[in-house]
N, C-alpha and C positions, 0 to 999 in steps of 0.2 A: 096377750091375755096371758098372764104370770100362774108361773105350774104352781099344783100341791103340794105339800108333802111328798104326797102320794101319787102324782104325775112323775114328780123327783126320781124315787123308786123304782117306778114302771120302768121311767131314760133308762138310769142306769143300768140295770136287768136286762134292759134289752142289749144297748152294745154291748154287754158282756155275754148275751145266746148271741149276737151279730161276731164277734169277734173268734169266739167257739166254732163256729158252724162254718167259720171263715179255715179255722184250722184244721173242721174234719176235711171239708172240703178236698184240698191242698193235701191231705194225708191218704186217703183215698186214694187221688189221680197220682198221687205216686207209685206206692204200694200195687195195684192194680197192673201198671207197667212194668216196677219189677217181678209182679206174677206173669204178664205176659214171657215174656226173655227168659226167664225158670222155664216156662213149660218150653217155646222151643229148640232152647238148649235140650233138655232132659229128650224129650223125643226128637236132636237128630241122633242125640248118641244111643236112642235106646231101640229106633227101627232097622233091622233089618235087607230091609229093603226099599228104598226112595218109592219106590212104586204102591206101598203100602199103605191107606191114607188111614192114618191116626184119627180114634174120633178125640172132637174138642166140644167143649162149652160152648152153650149160645150164648155170644154175646149179649151187655146189660146194656140195654138201650135208654137215654136220658138225658137232661143236655148237659154240656160240656162245662170241666172247674172256671169258673171264673177266675180264677189265677189269683186270688187273695188279694181283689182291691176295690174298695169299700168308701165311698164317700162317709163317714163318721157324721161330717156335719148335714147332711140333708136329714138326719137326725134330730138335731137343737134347734131350740127354737131361734137361735143365734146363728152368724156365718162367724166363719176360722177371720177374717179381717175383723169383726165385730168384739173375738176376742183375743184377739194380737194383740189391738191394741186397748183394751182393756188392762193385760196383764201389764206388759211395759208403762203407760200411766199409773202402773200401782209400784211402781219399779223406780221406777222416773221420780215420782212427789216421795219414798222413801230414802232417797240418794237425795231429796229437793233439802230434805228436813233435817238431813242431819249434818247440810253442809252451812257452817259460819264462822263469822268472825269478832271480836272480841270489839275492834276498832270502828266498824263496821254498824250505818245509823237498819235501828229497828226494820226499820222500810224495805231494810235488801233482800229481808230472810226471807219475806215477805213478797217478793217481788220474785225469786226463783220459780215460788209458784203458783204464779199469775197462769188464772188456766188452767190451773189442773183441779183446783177445789172450787166446792159450792160457796158462796157468800157468805154463811153460814160458818163453816168449817172457817174459815179464813180471818175473820173476824173471834175466832176463838182462839188459833192461833198467832196472831197477833197481840193478845190479851197473853198470852203464855208470854210468849218470846219478849215480850215488854217490863215480866215484873220485873222493880225495884233491884230486888235481892240474885235475880237470873243473871241480870246484867251488868250489876254490881263484882258478882264473881266474876264472872267472865275477865273484866276488864283487868283486876288486880290480880289473876291468873297469868294471865294474854295469852287468853287460849283458844287455838283455831282448830278448824273441826271440820278436815274431808269424810266424804263415804262414799262408799257401793252398795248393791243391795242384788239381792239373788232371790228371787223368785220360787217357796220352797211346798205349797201345791196347791189347788184348789179346794177352799172351806165350804162355802156350799155355789150359790147362782139360782138364780131366776132368767126370765127374758130379758127383761133393762138392767140386771144387778147382778153382779160376783164380790165374793167375797175372797180376798187370797191371804195365801199367810204369807210375810215376806220378813227376809232376812236383813235388815241394814246395821250393819259395819261402820262407826265410825273410827275413822286416825286423828286420836288427838295428841295434840301437843301444846302441854300448860308448862313454859315462862325456859323452855329448850326439854323438856321432858317428855318423851312419845307416849302412847299406847292404845289400843285397841279396843272399844266399847261394841258389842254385840246382843242387838235385842230381836226379837222373833217380831213384829207389829199380821196383826185383822186391816188390814185395806180394805173397804168396801166401794166400790167402781161403780155406778148408777150410769143411765145414759144421761143425754145433754143435749138435745135439739136432734144434730148430727152427730156429736162427740160422745166423749165419755169423761168424767167429773168423780172425782172423790167425796165422798160422801161423810165418810168416819175415816173415823184412822184412833186406835186405841194397841197394846199392846197388848199381845194374842189371847194371854190366857184372862184375861179380862173382854177381848173384845164381842161385837159381834159372834155370835156363835147359832 
């Protein structure tokens, strides 16, 4: 079942509350230990005789601190494995998209993204990369591009869909002259069978929001 906007907001709020609660538990646990240590040291120096008992406050009963170990993914509608696989796909796709050579066949460009994208997106990328003006200009400039990418943030999420913001950096060589060009993209990854595929891909300022 997909999450509504209200459910997603509640989920994020629950995560914040959980993290804050963990911090409170750890702080109280550490603080109480220091207080007891100080009380013992104060009692040792102020008592004139070890035979005279000193009054102490009754101990507070309750569950011991958990140590701050929480499984955040138990609150989410997907597993850590799902999230990692989807995020890695978004990064690898962005790298493949920014990598090409002027002297390669158009099919080689799409081939690098084989299995990463939906059929519709593959067809769109094929049309864009095969446009005569694009190919002619790259051949004229003898343009070669390699690419790398890094994940910036998660823009949105559903049970079976993530929208990642990914910055791709192209290292471009044109006739012996080199330059770098960076662009942030919104990469929408959706579940397909037992894996993930890229469903949509746009510059971040005009992509899925």
